[in-house]
BALOBA-1460 file (C-alpha; in Angstrom, 3 decimals):
// residues 98
<rec num="1" residu="x" x="-0.434" y="-0.270" z="0.447"/>
<rec num="2" residu="x" x="0.936" y="4.027" z="-0.022"/>
<rec num="3" residu="x" x="2.318" y="4.820" z="3.088"/>
<rec num="4" residu="x" x="0.567" y="8.133" z="4.632"/>
<rec num="5" residu="x" x="2.806" y="11.656" z="4.304"/>
<rec num="6" residu="x" x="0.845" y="13.538" z="6.002"/>
<rec num="7" residu="x" x="-2.094" y="11.447" z="7.739"/>
<rec num="8" residu="x" x="0.466" y="9.298" z="10.128"/>
<rec num="9" residu="x" x="-0.325" y="6.547" z="12.280"/>
<rec num="10" residu="x" x="0.493" y="9.224" z="15.040"/>
<rec num="11" residu="x" x="-1.941" y="11.848" z="13.448"/>
<rec num="12" residu="x" x="-4.449" y="8.944" z="13.837"/>
<rec num="13" residu="x" x="-3.408" y="8.210" z="17.585"/>
<rec num="14" residu="x" x="-3.636" y="12.269" z="18.536"/>
<rec num="15" residu="x" x="-6.395" y="12.752" z="16.802"/>
<rec num="16" residu="x" x="-8.642" y="9.500" z="18.032"/>
<rec num="17" residu="x" x="-7.090" y="11.188" z="21.848"/>
<rec num="18" residu="x" x="-8.501" y="14.413" z="21.331"/>
<rec num="19" residu="x" x="-12.122" y="13.256" z="19.240"/>
<rec num="20" residu="x" x="-12.090" y="11.254" z="22.938"/>
<rec num="21" residu="x" x="-12.489" y="13.555" z="25.075"/>
<rec num="22" residu="x" x="-15.219" y="16.073" z="26.045"/>
<rec num="23" residu="x" x="-16.196" y="18.214" z="23.628"/>
<rec num="24" residu="x" x="-16.693" y="20.332" z="26.824"/>
<rec num="25" residu="x" x="-13.391" y="19.712" z="28.223"/>
<rec num="26" residu="x" x="-11.416" y="20.918" z="24.550"/>
<rec num="27" residu="x" x="-9.388" y="24.413" z="24.726"/>
<rec num="28" residu="x" x="-9.655" y="26.406" z="22.077"/>
<rec num="29" residu="x" x="-5.871" y="24.678" z="21.184"/>
<rec num="30" residu="x" x="-6.806" y="21.181" z="20.449"/>
<rec num="31" residu="x" x="-9.980" y="22.614" z="18.558"/>
<rec num="32" residu="x" x="-6.734" y="23.764" z="16.679"/>
<rec num="33" residu="x" x="-5.013" y="21.109" z="16.373"/>
<rec num="34" residu="x" x="-7.494" y="18.996" z="15.713"/>
<rec num="35" residu="x" x="-8.094" y="21.590" z="12.197"/>
<rec num="36" residu="x" x="-4.400" y="20.877" z="11.574"/>
<rec num="37" residu="x" x="-5.196" y="17.728" z="11.707"/>
<rec num="38" residu="x" x="-8.413" y="18.032" z="9.176"/>
<rec num="39" residu="x" x="-5.939" y="20.124" z="6.532"/>
<rec num="40" residu="x" x="-3.869" y="17.213" z="6.921"/>
<rec num="41" residu="x" x="-6.564" y="14.816" z="5.840"/>
<rec num="42" residu="x" x="-7.482" y="16.832" z="3.248"/>
<rec num="43" residu="x" x="-4.042" y="17.578" z="1.843"/>
<rec num="44" residu="x" x="-3.851" y="13.009" z="1.717"/>
<rec num="45" residu="x" x="-6.595" y="12.799" z="0.723"/>
<rec num="46" residu="x" x="-5.563" y="15.112" z="-2.162"/>
<rec num="47" residu="x" x="-2.238" y="13.308" z="-3.185"/>
<rec num="48" residu="x" x="-4.032" y="9.818" z="-2.257"/>
<rec num="49" residu="x" x="-7.523" y="9.951" z="-3.722"/>
<rec num="50" residu="x" x="-8.393" y="8.764" z="-0.928"/>
<rec num="51" residu="x" x="-12.557" y="10.330" z="-0.381"/>
<rec num="52" residu="x" x="-13.044" y="8.555" z="2.982"/>
<rec num="53" residu="x" x="-10.294" y="11.563" z="4.594"/>
<rec num="54" residu="x" x="-12.004" y="13.843" z="2.333"/>
<rec num="55" residu="x" x="-15.514" y="13.835" z="3.628"/>
<rec num="56" residu="x" x="-14.308" y="13.106" z="7.302"/>
<rec num="57" residu="x" x="-11.934" y="16.127" z="7.076"/>
<rec num="58" residu="x" x="-14.607" y="18.039" z="6.726"/>
<rec num="59" residu="x" x="-17.285" y="16.776" z="8.560"/>
<rec num="60" residu="x" x="-13.727" y="16.830" z="11.480"/>
<rec num="61" residu="x" x="-14.204" y="21.365" z="10.392"/>
<rec num="62" residu="x" x="-17.250" y="21.009" z="11.004"/>
<rec num="63" residu="x" x="-17.643" y="19.908" z="14.762"/>
<rec num="64" residu="x" x="-14.608" y="22.365" z="15.674"/>
<rec num="65" residu="x" x="-16.754" y="25.006" z="14.395"/>
<rec num="66" residu="x" x="-19.391" y="23.927" z="16.472"/>
<rec num="67" residu="x" x="-16.716" y="23.655" z="19.753"/>
<rec num="68" residu="x" x="-15.442" y="26.315" z="18.991"/>
<rec num="69" residu="x" x="-18.579" y="27.945" z="19.179"/>
<rec num="70" residu="x" x="-19.014" y="26.063" z="22.812"/>
<rec num="71" residu="x" x="-16.040" y="27.549" z="23.855"/>
<rec num="72" residu="x" x="-16.304" y="30.855" z="23.262"/>
<rec num="73" residu="x" x="-20.098" y="31.295" z="24.349"/>
<rec num="74" residu="x" x="-18.647" y="29.518" z="27.790"/>
<rec num="75" residu="x" x="-16.016" y="32.539" z="28.226"/>
<rec num="76" residu="x" x="-18.411" y="35.464" z="27.027"/>
<rec num="77" residu="x" x="-20.632" y="34.162" z="29.358"/>
<rec num="78" residu="x" x="-17.670" y="33.801" z="32.348"/>
<rec num="79" residu="x" x="-17.063" y="37.420" z="31.021"/>
<rec num="80" residu="x" x="-19.974" y="38.908" z="31.393"/>
<rec num="81" residu="x" x="-20.285" y="36.810" z="35.430"/>
<rec num="82" residu="x" x="-17.249" y="38.769" z="36.664"/>
<rec num="83" residu="x" x="-19.277" y="42.138" z="35.103"/>
<rec num="84" residu="x" x="-21.900" y="42.157" z="37.051"/>
<rec num="85" residu="x" x="-20.130" y="40.950" z="39.878"/>
<rec num="86" residu="x" x="-18.134" y="44.241" z="39.716"/>
<rec num="87" residu="x" x="-21.311" y="46.520" z="38.886"/>
<rec num="88" residu="x" x="-23.163" y="45.626" z="41.685"/>
<rec num="89" residu="x" x="-20.507" y="44.867" z="44.297"/>
<rec num="90" residu="x" x="-21.074" y="47.271" z="47.268"/>
<rec num="91" residu="x" x="-18.917" y="50.388" z="45.967"/>
<rec num="92" residu="x" x="-17.436" y="52.763" z="48.843"/>
<rec num="93" residu="x" x="-18.673" y="55.183" z="49.803"/>
<rec num="94" residu="x" x="-16.411" y="58.616" z="49.036"/>
<rec num="95" residu="x" x="-16.828" y="60.907" z="52.000"/>
<rec num="96" residu="x" x="-15.281" y="64.711" z="51.371"/>
<rec num="97" residu="x" x="-13.464" y="66.593" z="53.759"/>
<rec num="98" residu="x" x="-15.515" y="68.905" z="55.890"/>
């Protein structure tokens, strides 16, 4: 068979590790890593003609977009909670010297 130049056994192993994680536990860096893996799959598909890699790479990109949206929403909600906590905290009263 043709040996893989881009989608190697190491890349496949890392993909499995990341896909096996709960999507809510992935970091933005891991999503970026998944996107790089999808690019490697696309390149491998281009040189080898493997349609299965092409199809999976496209699905992986959609998955990454969804997970990234979840992460960014969570980050925005956390930032909003912090801002609300700051704005609702009692403000020290300023006293003017008499």
